[in-house]
ROLUM-899373 format. One line per field, with one value per atom (N, C-alpha, C): residue number from 1; atom name; z negated, x, y negated. Coordinates in pm, 1 decimal. Example, Ala and Ser with C-alpha at 12.3 -4.5 7.8 and 13.67 -1.06 7.14 Angstrom:
<recs>
k <- c(1,1,1,2,2,2)
a <- c(N,CA,C,N,CA,C)
z <- c(-780.0,-780.0,-780.0,-708.0,-714.0,-787.0)
x <- c(1319.0,1230.0,1320.0,1285.0,1367.0,1290.0)
y <- c(569.0,450.0,330.0,225.0,106.0,-3.0)
</recs>
This chain:
<recs>
k <- c(1,1,1,2,2,2,3,3,3,4,4,4,5,5,5,6,6,6,7,7,7,8,8,8,9,9,9,10,10,10,11,11,11,12,12,12,13,13,13,14,14,14,15,15,15,16,16,16,17,17,17,18,18,18,19,19,19,20,20,20,21,21,21,22,22,22,23,23,23,24,24,24,25,25,25,26,26,26,27,27,27,28,28,28,29,29,29,30,30,30,31,31,31,32,32,32,33,33,33,34,34,34,35,35,35,36,36,36,37,37,37,38,38,38,39,39,39,40,40,40,41,41,41,42,42,42,43,43,43,44,44,44,45,45,45,46,46,46,47,47,47,48,48,48,49,49,49,50,50,50,51,51,51,52,52,52,53,53,53,54,54,54,55,55,55,56,56,56,57,57,57,58,58,58,59,59,59,60,60,60,61,61,61,62,62,62,63,63,63,64,64,64,65,65,65,66,66,66,67,67,67,68,68,68,69,69,69,70,70,70,71,71,71,72,72,72,73,73,73,74,74,74,75,75,75,76,76,76,77,77,77,78,78,78,79,79,79,80,80,80,81,81,81,82,82,82,83,83,83,84,84,84,85,85,85,86,86,86,87,87,87,88,88,88,89,89,89,90,90,90,91,91,91,92,92,92,93,93,93,94,94,94,95,95,95,96,96,96,97,97,97,98,98,98,99,99,99,100,100,100,101,101,101,102,102,102,103,103,103,104,104,104,105,105,105,106,106,106,107,107,107,108,108,108,109,109,109,110,110,110,111,111,111,112,112,112,113,113,113,114,114,114,115,115,115,116,116,116,117,117,117,118,118,118,119,119,119,120,120,120,121,121,121,122,122,122,123,123,123,124,124,124,125,125,125,126,126,126,127,127,127,128,128,128,129,129,129,130,130,130,131,131,131,132,132,132,133,133,133,134,134,134,135,135,135,136,136,136,137,137,137,138,138,138,139,139,139,140,140,140,141,141,141,142,142,142,143,143,143,144,144,144,145,145,145,146,146,146,147,147,147,148,148,148,149,149,149,150,150,150,151,151,151,152,152,152,153,153,153,154,154,154,155,155,155,156,156,156,157,157,157,158,158,158,159,159,159,160,160,160,161,161,161,162,162,162,163,163,163,164,164,164,165,165,165,166,166,166,167,167,167,168,168,168,169,169,169,170,170,170,171,171,171,172,172,172,173,173,173,174,174,174,175,175,175,176,176,176,177,177,177,178,178,178,179,179,179,180,180,180,181,181,181,182,182,182,183,183,183,184,184,184,185,185,185,186,186,186,187,187,187,188,188,188,189,189,189,190,190,190,191,191,191,192,192,192,193,193,193,194,194,194,195,195,195,196,196,196,197,197,197,198,198,198,199,199,199,200,200,200,201,201,201,202,202,202,203,203,203,204,204,204,205,205,205,206,206,206,207,207,207,208,208,208,209,209,209,210,210,210,211,211,211,212,212,212,213,213,213,214,214,214)
a <- c(N,CA,C,N,CA,C,N,CA,C,N,CA,C,N,CA,C,N,CA,C,N,CA,C,N,CA,C,N,CA,C,N,CA,C,N,CA,C,N,CA,C,N,CA,C,N,CA,C,N,CA,C,N,CA,C,N,CA,C,N,CA,C,N,CA,C,N,CA,C,N,CA,C,N,CA,C,N,CA,C,N,CA,C,N,CA,C,N,CA,C,N,CA,C,N,CA,C,N,CA,C,N,CA,C,N,CA,C,N,CA,C,N,CA,C,N,CA,C,N,CA,C,N,CA,C,N,CA,C,N,CA,C,N,CA,C,N,CA,C,N,CA,C,N,CA,C,N,CA,C,N,CA,C,N,CA,C,N,CA,C,N,CA,C,N,CA,C,N,CA,C,N,CA,C,N,CA,C,N,CA,C,N,CA,C,N,CA,C,N,CA,C,N,CA,C,N,CA,C,N,CA,C,N,CA,C,N,CA,C,N,CA,C,N,CA,C,N,CA,C,N,CA,C,N,CA,C,N,CA,C,N,CA,C,N,CA,C,N,CA,C,N,CA,C,N,CA,C,N,CA,C,N,CA,C,N,CA,C,N,CA,C,N,CA,C,N,CA,C,N,CA,C,N,CA,C,N,CA,C,N,CA,C,N,CA,C,N,CA,C,N,CA,C,N,CA,C,N,CA,C,N,CA,C,N,CA,C,N,CA,C,N,CA,C,N,CA,C,N,CA,C,N,CA,C,N,CA,C,N,CA,C,N,CA,C,N,CA,C,N,CA,C,N,CA,C,N,CA,C,N,CA,C,N,CA,C,N,CA,C,N,CA,C,N,CA,C,N,CA,C,N,CA,C,N,CA,C,N,CA,C,N,CA,C,N,CA,C,N,CA,C,N,CA,C,N,CA,C,N,CA,C,N,CA,C,N,CA,C,N,CA,C,N,CA,C,N,CA,C,N,CA,C,N,CA,C,N,CA,C,N,CA,C,N,CA,C,N,CA,C,N,CA,C,N,CA,C,N,CA,C,N,CA,C,N,CA,C,N,CA,C,N,CA,C,N,CA,C,N,CA,C,N,CA,C,N,CA,C,N,CA,C,N,CA,C,N,CA,C,N,CA,C,N,CA,C,N,CA,C,N,CA,C,N,CA,C,N,CA,C,N,CA,C,N,CA,C,N,CA,C,N,CA,C,N,CA,C,N,CA,C,N,CA,C,N,CA,C,N,CA,C,N,CA,C,N,CA,C,N,CA,C,N,CA,C,N,CA,C,N,CA,C,N,CA,C,N,CA,C,N,CA,C,N,CA,C,N,CA,C,N,CA,C,N,CA,C,N,CA,C,N,CA,C,N,CA,C,N,CA,C,N,CA,C,N,CA,C,N,CA,C,N,CA,C,N,CA,C,N,CA,C,N,CA,C,N,CA,C,N,CA,C,N,CA,C,N,CA,C,N,CA,C,N,CA,C,N,CA,C,N,CA,C,N,CA,C,N,CA,C,N,CA,C,N,CA,C,N,CA,C,N,CA,C,N,CA,C,N,CA,C,N,CA,C,N,CA,C,N,CA,C,N,CA,C,N,CA,C,N,CA,C,N,CA,C,N,CA,C,N,CA,C,N,CA,C,N,CA,C,N,CA,C,N,CA,C,N,CA,C,N,CA,C,N,CA,C,N,CA,C,N,CA,C,N,CA,C)
z <- c(2822.6,2695.6,2610.9,2528.0,2447.0,2328.8,2284.7,2166.4,2040.6,1955.5,1823.3,1753.0,1677.4,1598.5,1456.5,1420.1,1267.8,1217.9,1284.2,1234.8,1213.6,1326.2,1303.1,1193.4,1178.3,1068.0,931.6,920.0,798.8,759.7,860.9,834.8,780.5,833.7,787.4,647.4,606.0,488.3,376.8,420.8,339.2,319.0,401.6,382.5,273.6,284.3,187.7,48.1,47.6,-78.4,-136.1,-62.1,-110.7,-159.8,-83.6,-124.8,-265.6,-290.4,-425.7,-526.5,-498.0,-583.4,-622.4,-529.7,-555.2,-626.2,-597.5,-663.2,-826.3,-843.8,-988.7,-1049.8,-977.6,-1034.7,-1068.2,-980.4,-1007.5,-1127.7,-1135.1,-1253.9,-1377.4,-1377.2,-1509.7,-1548.5,-1438.8,-1482.1,-1473.9,-1541.6,-1563.0,-1430.8,-1408.5,-1297.0,-1305.4,-1191.4,-1178.3,-1198.0,-1230.8,-1237.5,-1110.1,-1055.8,-937.4,-980.4,-922.8,-960.2,-904.2,-996.1,-943.4,-945.1,-824.9,-800.5,-852.4,-844.3,-875.2,-1041.4,-1110.5,-1261.6,-1317.2,-1236.3,-1293.6,-1347.9,-1477.0,-1541.1,-1506.1,-1526.8,-1513.8,-1590.0,-1712.3,-1805.6,-1738.7,-1659.3,-1614.2,-1495.7,-1409.3,-1312.4,-1362.4,-1481.7,-1558.8,-1595.1,-1628.8,-1666.1,-1561.1,-1434.6,-1330.2,-1256.7,-1302.2,-1237.9,-1243.0,-1359.0,-1363.7,-1250.8,-1226.7,-1111.3,-986.9,-957.2,-838.7,-807.3,-915.6,-901.0,-876.1,-944.1,-900.6,-763.7,-705.5,-565.2,-475.5,-504.4,-429.8,-446.6,-570.8,-581.8,-506.3,-493.0,-419.6,-276.9,-223.6,-77.8,-58.6,-151.3,-129.9,-142.4,-244.0,-259.0,-127.7,-82.0,47.0,162.0,172.7,269.3,251.2,118.1,78.5,89.0,79.2,71.4,220.8,214.3,356.5,413.0,537.9,607.5,560.4,515.0,472.3,333.7,247.1,129.5,136.4,232.4,265.2,315.9,398.3,451.6,355.4,239.2,131.4,62.7,51.3,-18.4,59.1,199.3,278.0,291.3,309.5,328.5,205.5,88.3,-39.5,-25.1,33.2,56.2,26.0,-46.7,-77.9,29.6,101.9,197.9,345.1,424.7,566.8,576.3,517.7,515.6,652.4,738.4,848.7,946.0,1015.2,1087.0,1204.8,1261.7,1366.6,1331.2,1205.8,1141.7,1180.8,1200.8,1240.1,1386.4,1455.7,1601.2,1679.9,1664.0,1761.7,1690.5,1572.4,1473.9,1458.4,1444.1,1411.2,1505.5,1523.0,1589.2,1735.8,1807.6,1954.5,1988.6,1906.3,1942.0,1930.7,1855.9,1827.7,1927.8,2028.3,2119.4,2264.0,2321.1,2450.6,2560.1,2521.0,2622.8,2635.3,2539.6,2540.9,2604.8,2702.1,2772.4,2722.8,2626.4,2572.1,2674.6,2770.4,2879.6,2953.5,2994.1,3060.6,2975.5,2837.9,2752.5,2734.6,2733.1,2725.5,2855.9,2968.6,3087.6,3090.5,3042.1,3043.1,2928.6,2804.7,2686.7,2636.5,2687.3,2640.6,2533.7,2444.9,2345.5,2242.9,2206.8,2122.1,1971.7,1896.1,1753.1,1665.5,1577.3,1478.7,1345.9,1320.9,1188.7,1182.6,1059.0,1058.5,1101.4,1056.0,1098.5,1242.0,1307.1,1452.6,1537.9,1483.7,1548.4,1539.0,1432.3,1416.1,1504.2,1504.5,1577.0,1734.4,1786.9,1927.0,1945.3,1862.5,1882.7,1895.7,1806.2,1801.7,1924.2,1985.4,2110.3,2219.1,2228.4,2316.4,2300.7,2169.2,2130.8,2192.0,2178.6,2225.7,2381.0,2457.1,2596.5,2628.7,2539.4,2564.9,2466.4,2386.3,2282.5,2324.4,2448.8,2505.8,2582.3,2588.9,2654.7,2562.1,2612.4,2539.1,2419.4,2454.2,2356.9,2239.6,2279.7,2182.7,2092.9,2170.9,2084.3,1987.8,2037.2,1940.1,1824.7,1850.4,1741.5,1642.9,1691.6,1617.2,1519.6,1578.8,1518.9,1392.9,1435.0,1335.7,1212.3,1249.0,1152.0,1060.8,1117.7,1018.6,925.6,989.8,904.1,778.7,826.5,726.4,631.4,661.9,584.4,486.9,520.5,433.2,340.2,380.3,296.0,184.4,221.7,124.1,16.8,57.2,-36.2,-120.1,-52.6,-142.0,-257.0,-211.6,-296.6,-422.4,-393.8,-506.5,-599.5,-539.2,-628.1,-711.1,-639.8,-718.6,-834.1,-804.2,-900.0,-1014.7,-994.6,-1096.7,-1184.3,-1112.3,-1182.4,-1264.5,-1241.8,-1313.9,-1439.6,-1420.7,-1532.8,-1626.8,-1571.8,-1669.8,-1737.7,-1677.8,-1754.2,-1865.3,-1852.4,-1942.6,-2071.8,-2031.8,-2144.1,-2210.1,-2164.0,-2225.3,-2265.9,-2232.9,-2274.7,-2326.3,-2405.9,-2467.2,-2403.5,-2314.6,-2252.9,-2121.7,-2080.7,-1961.0,-1926.3,-2029.8,-2010.8,-1904.3,-1922.2,-1826.1,-1695.9,-1666.9,-1517.0,-1479.6,-1572.6,-1526.3,-1502.7,-1570.7,-1548.8,-1416.2,-1372.7,-1249.8,-1136.7,-1140.8,-1068.9,-1040.7,-1158.6,-1143.3,-1050.7,-1063.5,-985.6,-843.1,-825.6,-682.2,-619.2,-700.4,-640.9,-601.2,-686.7,-664.9,-532.2,-518.0,-415.9,-282.8,-291.3,-175.3,-126.0,-218.1,-193.3,-122.5,-171.3,-119.5,27.5,44.9,182.4,285.0,240.5,331.1,352.5,253.2,269.1,362.2,355.1,458.4,594.0,611.9,740.1,793.5,725.1,775.0,816.6,727.0,769.4,916.0,925.9,1045.8,1166.3,1151.4,1248.7,1282.2,1179.2,1209.3,1288.8,1260.5,1352.1,1489.1,1499.4,1638.3,1712.9,1646.9,1709.5,1767.2,1687.9,1741.2,1866.4,1854.0,1972.6,2089.4,2069.1,2185.2,2268.8,2191.4,2243.7,2338.1,2276.4,2332.1,2462.5,2451.7,2551.7,2667.2,2643.3,2753.6,2826.9,2740.9,2791.7,2882.3,2840.7,2920.2,3047.1,3049.6,3175.4,3270.4,3215.3,3304.5,3350.9,3288.2,3322.5,3430.2,3412.2,3504.3,3646.6,3647.6,3757.4,3825.5,3736.0,3805.6,3868.6,3803.2,3861.9,3938.6,3949.0,4018.9,4111.9)
x <- c(1531.9,1502.9,1591.6,1534.5,1616.1,1670.9,1797.4,1850.7,1768.5,1768.4,1705.4,1758.8,1669.6,1715.9,1738.2,1723.1,1750.2,1874.6,1985.9,2133.1,2126.8,2081.8,2094.3,2007.6,1881.7,1800.1,1858.3,1932.2,1993.8,2111.0,2177.4,2278.6,2214.0,2111.4,2052.8,1999.0,1940.9,1894.1,2010.7,2112.7,2228.2,2289.3,2278.6,2311.1,2219.2,2103.0,1999.2,2027.6,2064.8,2097.3,2216.5,2327.9,2449.2,2421.1,2340.1,2312.9,2236.0,2148.8,2080.7,2178.6,2277.2,2381.6,2465.0,2506.5,2594.7,2513.1,2388.8,2309.1,2292.4,2268.8,2283.0,2414.2,2511.5,2655.8,2671.1,2624.4,2645.2,2561.8,2452.6,2354.9,2416.3,2476.7,2535.1,2652.8,2723.0,2841.4,2816.7,2696.5,2661.8,2598.0,2478.2,2408.8,2445.1,2478.7,2518.7,2659.0,2748.5,2893.8,2945.7,3050.3,3113.8,3199.2,3171.4,3231.8,3379.0,3468.9,3615.0,3641.1,3637.7,3637.1,3771.0,3891.8,4016.3,4027.4,3937.4,3947.6,3846.3,3769.8,3677.6,3747.8,3724.5,3784.6,3715.9,3785.3,3732.6,3609.9,3604.1,3473.0,3368.3,3392.4,3275.9,3212.6,3301.6,3247.6,3183.4,3236.5,3179.5,3037.5,3002.4,2860.4,2759.3,2810.2,2712.6,2716.4,2794.5,2812.4,2668.9,2593.5,2461.0,2373.4,2390.4,2311.2,2348.5,2486.0,2532.7,2472.0,2475.6,2423.2,2278.5,2217.7,2063.7,2040.9,2119.2,2098.4,2127.9,2223.6,2245.5,2134.7,2077.4,1953.5,1848.5,1827.4,1715.3,1735.2,1841.2,1864.6,1833.1,1873.1,1845.4,1689.5,1632.3,1494.8,1414.5,1454.2,1393.5,1395.6,1496.7,1502.0,1423.9,1382.1,1297.7,1145.2,1121.8,983.0,923.8,808.6,734.9,685.7,670.5,606.7,473.0,399.2,259.2,263.3,352.7,371.6,407.7,501.0,551.9,441.5,341.5,245.8,134.7,125.3,35.2,98.8,226.1,294.4,262.0,271.3,256.0,115.8,17.9,-115.6,-192.9,-141.3,-199.5,-341.4,-324.4,-442.0,-395.8,-473.6,-450.7,-484.4,-616.4,-665.1,-640.2,-592.4,-574.9,-500.4,-372.5,-298.7,-218.9,-202.6,-132.6,-205.3,-124.2,-198.8,-291.0,-255.9,-332.9,-467.7,-498.7,-637.6,-730.3,-690.0,-793.8,-774.9,-711.7,-684.9,-794.0,-908.0,-1028.0,-1149.2,-1148.0,-1247.0,-1235.3,-1110.2,-1076.0,-986.3,-863.4,-759.5,-776.6,-818.5,-838.3,-938.2,-1038.5,-1149.5,-1100.7,-986.1,-949.1,-840.4,-793.2,-681.4,-746.1,-734.7,-800.6,-716.8,-599.6,-506.6,-567.7,-649.4,-689.7,-834.2,-827.7,-958.6,-1005.2,-1116.6,-1162.1,-1237.7,-1300.8,-1358.0,-1266.3,-1143.2,-1042.4,-988.4,-972.1,-924.9,-1014.3,-1149.9,-1252.0,-1243.3,-1225.7,-1214.2,-1095.3,-989.6,-858.5,-853.3,-904.9,-890.1,-1004.7,-1123.4,-1254.2,-1302.4,-1404.9,-1464.4,-1354.1,-1362.9,-1255.6,-1302.5,-1253.1,-1305.2,-1276.4,-1377.7,-1362.0,-1327.3,-1366.8,-1312.9,-1165.2,-1117.6,-971.6,-881.6,-916.2,-821.1,-813.8,-925.4,-939.1,-878.5,-896.1,-836.0,-680.4,-636.4,-472.2,-423.3,-496.3,-444.5,-443.2,-548.3,-553.4,-447.7,-446.1,-345.2,-205.3,-173.7,-42.9,0.6,-99.0,-84.6,-59.9,-128.1,-102.8,33.3,70.5,201.5,316.6,304.4,407.6,444.3,341.3,350.3,420.3,406.6,456.8,564.6,611.4,716.7,846.4,876.0,999.1,987.4,842.6,822.8,883.6,952.7,1021.1,933.7,815.6,729.4,680.4,668.2,626.9,754.0,862.6,991.4,1032.9,1029.5,1057.3,973.9,837.2,745.6,770.2,790.7,816.8,939.6,1038.7,1167.6,1145.5,1079.1,1066.6,971.5,876.2,783.0,855.0,933.9,1000.8,1093.8,1168.6,1264.0,1197.2,1096.8,1030.0,953.1,901.6,836.0,929.2,1050.3,1155.0,1195.8,1214.2,1252.1,1150.2,1026.1,908.9,919.3,943.4,955.7,1079.4,1187.7,1306.2,1290.6,1216.0,1187.4,1103.5,1005.2,929.3,1018.2,1105.8,1208.1,1299.6,1345.9,1433.0,1347.2,1214.6,1129.1,1113.3,1091.7,1073.5,1178.0,1307.3,1433.6,1459.5,1437.1,1463.3,1369.6,1245.2,1153.1,1196.7,1239.4,1278.5,1399.9,1485.4,1605.2,1563.8,1466.5,1408.7,1351.4,1290.9,1230.9,1321.0,1445.8,1526.4,1665.7,1691.4,1826.7,1804.6,1895.0,1880.6,1981.9,2063.0,2167.1,2124.0,2178.3,2152.4,2015.7,1937.1,1788.9,1751.8,1829.1,1809.7,1837.2,1945.2,1972.7,1856.8,1813.5,1710.3,1580.8,1551.3,1438.5,1424.8,1546.2,1553.8,1549.2,1610.5,1592.5,1440.1,1364.8,1224.6,1160.9,1188.6,1128.8,1166.3,1305.3,1350.9,1286.9,1274.2,1208.6,1066.9,994.1,861.7,836.0,926.0,911.6,949.2,1053.4,1089.1,982.6,914.7,805.2,695.0,649.1,547.5,576.0,701.5,731.7,742.7,809.1,839.3,707.5,630.3,490.7,415.8,398.3,307.4,370.1,500.0,562.3,551.6,572.5,551.8,417.9,314.9,170.2,133.9,187.6,168.7,225.7,353.9,427.8,363.7,305.6,239.3,114.5,27.9,-81.6,-38.1,84.7,121.8,169.8,226.9,263.5,142.7,30.8,-88.1,-140.3,-162.5,-224.0,-127.1,0.1,82.2,63.8,72.8,38.8,-77.8,-192.7,-320.8,-319.2,-257.0,-256.7,-180.1,-55.4,28.1,-43.3,-120.8,-192.6,-303.3,-370.3,-475.0,-426.1,-317.1,-259.3,-212.8,-156.2,-103.0,-217.7,-332.9,-433.5,-515.6,-518.0,-584.7,-522.4,-388.6,-301.0,-313.1,-312.6,-318.4,-447.7,-557.8,-692.5,-747.1,-675.8,-714.5,-817.1)
y <- c(668.2,659.0,577.1,496.7,404.4,484.2,433.4,493.3,457.2,545.9,517.4,391.1,333.8,216.2,245.3,362.7,402.4,352.6,367.3,339.1,186.7,118.4,-29.5,-78.9,-33.0,-74.4,-32.7,87.6,120.4,23.6,-24.8,-127.3,-250.0,-300.9,-417.8,-400.3,-281.7,-251.8,-237.1,-192.7,-187.2,-330.8,-416.6,-554.8,-620.7,-582.7,-639.1,-588.9,-454.6,-385.0,-455.0,-467.1,-539.5,-684.1,-752.6,-890.5,-887.9,-804.9,-791.3,-754.8,-657.1,-620.6,-746.6,-831.4,-936.4,-1047.8,-1074.4,-1157.2,-1131.1,-996.8,-939.5,-965.0,-946.2,-959.1,-1112.2,-1203.1,-1333.4,-1379.8,-1331.0,-1368.2,-1338.3,-1198.8,-1152.7,-1228.8,-1285.6,-1367.3,-1512.8,-1563.3,-1698.8,-1762.0,-1766.7,-1836.1,-1986.7,-2035.1,-2175.8,-2208.0,-2116.6,-2136.8,-2062.6,-2120.4,-2055.5,-1934.8,-1828.7,-1703.1,-1694.1,-1686.1,-1663.2,-1524.2,-1458.5,-1319.7,-1258.8,-1338.1,-1297.4,-1277.8,-1355.2,-1365.3,-1264.0,-1188.1,-1098.9,-981.1,-929.6,-833.7,-701.6,-580.3,-455.5,-445.2,-507.6,-486.1,-559.2,-672.1,-739.2,-651.0,-583.2,-499.3,-363.3,-328.8,-214.9,-241.6,-369.9,-409.9,-382.2,-397.7,-386.9,-259.4,-158.7,-27.8,31.9,36.5,92.8,11.7,-102.5,-178.5,-119.5,-114.0,-44.4,86.1,161.8,304.1,300.3,206.8,180.0,156.2,63.3,24.5,141.6,223.1,348.2,446.5,453.3,534.0,486.3,352.3,301.6,341.8,331.4,376.8,514.1,610.2,752.3,772.0,708.0,724.0,677.8,562.4,499.8,607.3,687.2,781.0,906.2,928.8,1045.7,1014.1,881.5,838.6,871.7,902.1,937.1,828.3,829.4,710.3,674.5,777.6,754.1,676.6,721.3,646.3,499.4,497.1,355.0,256.9,320.1,252.0,202.8,308.3,270.6,150.1,134.8,17.9,-108.1,-106.2,-220.3,-264.1,-166.8,-212.0,-192.6,-159.3,-143.7,-56.6,55.2,140.5,279.7,351.4,495.4,583.9,551.9,639.8,572.1,655.5,616.3,488.6,482.4,349.2,327.8,431.3,394.0,297.0,204.6,99.8,143.0,263.4,312.7,349.2,355.6,394.1,283.8,166.4,60.5,20.0,105.9,62.0,25.2,108.9,75.6,22.3,17.4,-34.3,-175.5,-224.2,-359.6,-440.5,-377.9,-441.8,-468.1,-359.8,-377.4,-471.6,-491.0,-594.6,-742.0,-753.8,-895.4,-931.0,-849.6,-883.6,-884.5,-1000.7,-1006.3,-920.4,-891.4,-804.0,-670.8,-622.8,-482.1,-466.5,-374.7,-345.4,-217.8,-213.9,-110.2,-4.2,-63.5,13.6,106.2,39.6,115.6,216.8,194.1,301.9,405.0,388.4,485.2,581.9,520.6,592.3,687.7,630.0,702.1,802.6,772.9,872.9,921.4,890.9,944.5,849.0,899.2,814.2,766.3,646.1,591.6,592.4,678.1,709.3,576.9,551.8,452.5,502.3,631.7,694.1,687.6,651.5,625.4,733.9,858.4,978.1,1002.9,1004.8,1024.1,901.9,786.1,671.3,668.3,706.7,707.4,819.7,936.0,1047.8,1000.0,949.4,915.3,800.3,700.0,596.4,635.4,740.2,798.8,870.3,927.0,1012.9,901.5,794.6,686.8,631.3,603.4,543.5,620.7,765.5,837.6,825.1,783.0,773.6,631.9,543.1,396.4,359.1,441.8,396.2,339.4,354.4,294.7,165.5,130.8,3.2,-111.5,-206.8,-308.3,-378.7,-410.6,-483.0,-383.0,-260.2,-155.0,-116.7,-103.3,-69.0,-168.5,-288.0,-405.0,-413.6,-406.9,-405.4,-294.8,-173.6,-60.7,-68.9,-117.3,-138.5,-238.7,-352.2,-455.7,-402.6,-332.0,-268.5,-183.0,-81.6,7.6,-51.2,-158.3,-219.1,-314.7,-383.6,-456.0,-363.6,-264.0,-167.8,-101.4,-73.5,-8.6,-121.3,-243.7,-342.5,-386.8,-360.5,-382.5,-265.8,-148.7,-37.3,-49.3,-102.6,-140.6,-226.9,-333.7,-448.6,-399.4,-300.2,-244.0,-184.6,-98.9,-18.1,-119.0,-224.9,-315.7,-384.9,-415.0,-475.3,-370.1,-248.7,-141.9,-119.7,-107.9,-90.7,-209.0,-330.9,-452.9,-444.4,-406.1,-403.7,-293.9,-180.5,-85.7,-121.1,-203.2,-259.1,-337.3,-430.0,-521.9,-432.1,-322.4,-235.2,-170.6,-122.4,-26.2,-81.3,-210.0,-257.4,-401.5,-443.3,-575.8,-672.5,-613.5,-695.7,-748.9,-875.4,-946.5,-955.3,-994.7,-1013.3,-1120.2,-1230.4,-1337.9,-1295.7,-1225.9,-1181.4,-1080.4,-1003.4,-905.1,-971.7,-1078.6,-1153.6,-1219.8,-1276.3,-1331.8,-1228.6,-1104.5,-993.3,-945.7,-954.2,-928.8,-1021.2,-1151.9,-1251.9,-1243.5,-1206.1,-1190.3,-1073.8,-958.1,-838.4,-868.1,-940.3,-963.8,-1063.7,-1164.9,-1252.2,-1176.4,-1086.4,-1016.1,-925.7,-855.0,-774.5,-826.6,-954.9,-1014.3,-1074.3,-1119.1,-1159.9,-1048.0,-938.7,-826.3,-747.1,-727.6,-662.4,-728.2,-865.7,-944.2,-934.6,-946.0,-941.2,-802.8,-699.0,-553.6,-534.0,-574.5,-560.8,-616.2,-749.0,-800.8,-733.0,-695.2,-615.3,-487.4,-417.3,-301.1,-316.5,-428.7,-452.3,-497.9,-569.3,-614.3,-486.1,-382.5,-259.0,-188.2,-175.0,-105.0,-179.2,-311.4,-375.8,-376.0,-396.5,-381.3,-249.7,-142.4,-12.7,-11.7,-56.9,-46.3,-140.0,-272.4,-352.1,-294.6,-244.1,-178.7,-50.2,26.2,129.8,74.0,-33.9,-84.4,-133.9,-201.0,-260.5,-140.0,-42.5,73.8,150.0,178.0,245.4,185.3,46.5,-43.8,-43.3,-41.8,-28.5,88.5,192.0,344.0,376.2,329.5,362.8,246.7,128.7,10.7,11.1)
</recs>
């Protein structure tokens, strides 16, 4: 059994959090000029304490948000947002590695309704979750999904800052733009990785069942 990837993903997410914090600090201290860290006063750091607390809050909230809600953010769907919901109605049909006939023989009728499809797909996933191609796709999907959710939170915090404070508006506008760009990139990448995870599971299951019943 492979070790979990949560700790490694959390480290990468923390680096992204810290990067956004440092970008905000740089913007507040005049974008375009080189920051002399030794010359920064306590007052300057005091200015970004709320930003730092906001970043910490984002990390906590990210841990509290359920996988289903995160999937809603990634796939922009309120009903049946989990990627396995489209496993047999859309995704499996588009991948030549997946043999639906073999899967039917192994697992019975393949449901096309979202809830049933996701339930069956997840049961198959549990059998093959330690396969390298499945493990890698799952690890990347979870990381990119969390980064997308984090980007939404940064975007919302920056917008709230614009609404409720008159200070550092230029920096906040840049953070709004950065949050939006990050969200678009991470959301698209996470959606693709989620689909790759789904078809990788079904492809591995097809191959294994084909060999088993050869």
